[in-house]
N, C-alpha and C positions, 0 to 999 in steps of 0.2 A: 612862830617858831624863827622869823627872821630877825624879830625885836630882843629874843631870847639870846641868841647867837651873838649878836652887837654888844648886848650888856656885858655877856659872859668876857669878851675881847676888853672892853674898856676895863673892866676890874682887874683882870688881869696885867693890864698895861700901866697900871694906876698904882701898883705897889712900890715902897721901897726897895730898891737892890742893893744898898750900899753894902749889907752883909748876907753873904749865900751859904746857908748850911746843906750842903751836898751829900744825899743819900742813896747809895743803892740798894733796894731790899726784893727779895724773891719769897714767892709763896704761893699757897694754895687758897682757891675759894668753894664755897660749896654755899647752896641754896634751893630755890625752885622757882621754875618759870611758868608764865600761861600766858595765853592767846587774847587779842582784841580783835573782833572785824564783822566779817558779815551773819556769823554763828553768836557768838557773844559779842554785844555791841558796847555794855558798860560795866558788867560785872567783875569788878577786882579780885586776885586772887581765884579765879575760877578754873579748876582744873587744875590746881597745882602741881607739875610735874618736876622729878629731881634735875636739878642744873650741877654741874663741878667744873673745876679747871684748875689752872696755874697761871701765875699772872708774877710780871717785874714791871717796878714802879721806880722811876728815878725821880728823888724829892732836889728841883734846883734851888729852893730858898723855905724861907719857913712859910710861905703862903700857895707857893705853884708846885704840884708835882704831877707827871705824867706817866701813865700805867698802860702798859701792853698786855693783851690777856687773851686766854684761850678757853673756851668754855665748850663743852657738849653739855647739850639740853635737850629738852623733849616739849613737844607743844601738841596741844589734843582739843577736840570740843567737838559737840555733838549736838545736833537740834533738838533729841530727846530731850534735853534736859531744860530745855522753855518750852513755854506754854502757847507761844504765838500761835496763831491758826497756819499760817504761811511757814512755818518752821517745819510743822506735824505733817504738812502734807511734802515739805521739801525732803526733809528726811535725811539730810547729808551729816556725814561725818568725816574725820579726820583723823590721823596721829602721824606724826613726824618727829626725827631726829634730826637736829642739828649740831652743827660744829661752827661754833662764831669766834672768829679773829678780830680782835679790837683795838682801838688806839684812843686814850681818852686823857683830857686834861682837866686836873682837878684845882679850884681856887678853894682855900683855905678863908673862913670868914676869921678865923684867930689864928695868931701864927704857932706852928706847930713845930716842935723842935725838941725832945724829950731830952737832950743832952744839955739843954738849957733848962729845962724844968717847964717847958710848956708842954703838956701830956694829952691835949685835948682838944680837938678841934670840928666844929663841923664843915661841910664844906659843899661845893656844887661840881657838877661834870657833865661835860658833852664832849663828845667825838665823831671817830666814824667806825663801821666795822664792814666785814665781809661773809658772809655766811655759805654755807653748804646744808642744801638738805638732802638727804639720803633716800627718801620714797615719794615725792611728789611728782605727779604726772605733767605740770607746766611750768615747772620751777626747780633749778637745780643750785645756779647760784645768784644772789642777790645780795643788795648793799642795804646798811640801816643807819641810821643817825641815833646813836643814844644819849639819852640828856638824864639826868634826875638830881638827885644829892644823895648826903649820907654822912657819916660821924666815923673818927677815927678815936682811939685812945691808945697810949704807950701802955706798956706791959714790962717794965723795965725800959732801959736804953737801947736796947736790941728789937724786941718785938711790939710789931703793932696791929691791935685789933681792928677792924672795920667794920661796919654794916651800911649798906646801902643799897638803894631801890633804884633803878633805872629802866626806864621807858625805851622803847626803841620804836621810829616810824620806818617800815620795810621799804615804802617808796613804792609797793609794789601790792597788787589786789590779789595775788595769787597765792600768798602762804596758806589757806584753808582749802585749795585745790578746787575751788566752785568756779572760777572763769575761763572759760572755754572748757568746761566739763559737763554740761548741762546734761548732755546724754547719758552719763551715769546718774543723776539724781533722781529719785523719783517721782514724776509728776505724770500720772498716771492719765490723766485727761489733757494737761497741755504740756506735752514734753517740750515745745520751743519756748515756754516760759521764761524770763529773765531770773536767775537764781542769786545773783550779786549785784551789789551797791555800782556800779561801773565808775563812781566820783569819789571813792575814799579808799584811803591803803588801809591794810591790815597792820596791825600793831603785834607786837608782844613785849613784855616786862619779865625782869629777873631781880629777884630781892635775893641778896646774897649775905653772907659773914666772910670775911678773908682774913688770913693770918699771915703777917710779911715777916720775915727777918733780915734786920740791916748787917749787911755786910761790911760798909765801910761808911764813917763820918768824917766830915771834913769841913771845915770853915775858908771861904776863899772870899777875898776882899776885891769889892770892883774898885779896878785901877784908876777911876775918876776920883775916887773918895781917899787914895792914899797919897796923891800929889802933894806935894810939899809947899806950903801957902808961905808967899814973901810980905 
């Protein structure tokens, strides 16, 4: 994770900022969310639940954009979906709704500027998120680190369609409501047995589409590049 963030910062700082095309976009997002943790270890797109929300994006130049987003999403998991013996015995499950407020930075691998003819760009994204969980016993507010990538394409000069897939590291082991909740898990012979891995954090992921509308487009030249040369 540390190395990924270092590379991301390096890419952001290495771009040419001589010409900056600034855009303000508002829109909505919809997609699916799923959980990865002590119940579902590896299966991608497991028990996908609906996710939807609103977003604002500020595009600083052809390569850098910053996005603020609020999502409502649901996560669910059930030991009964897996054939491992310990999960059959544990018989745990959960379902919770989250309100996620996040801020992320997007780095385009290609210039993106529909007004100049650059209408498609893949990108990577990383940032930070604050979540509210409405019905977990041991977790109400928690932080997460979203990171991943996507592609964006212009639909004319004002509309942008995004498709992205971001993972979230929650920095917590309570998302599945197992840690500290052993008494509620069905271990008929060993009620004090450990039911969660204490050395790993829970994750969740969101794959989403978003459609935004740009309310302004303005090109601003960096003063360092507009000085007269003698």
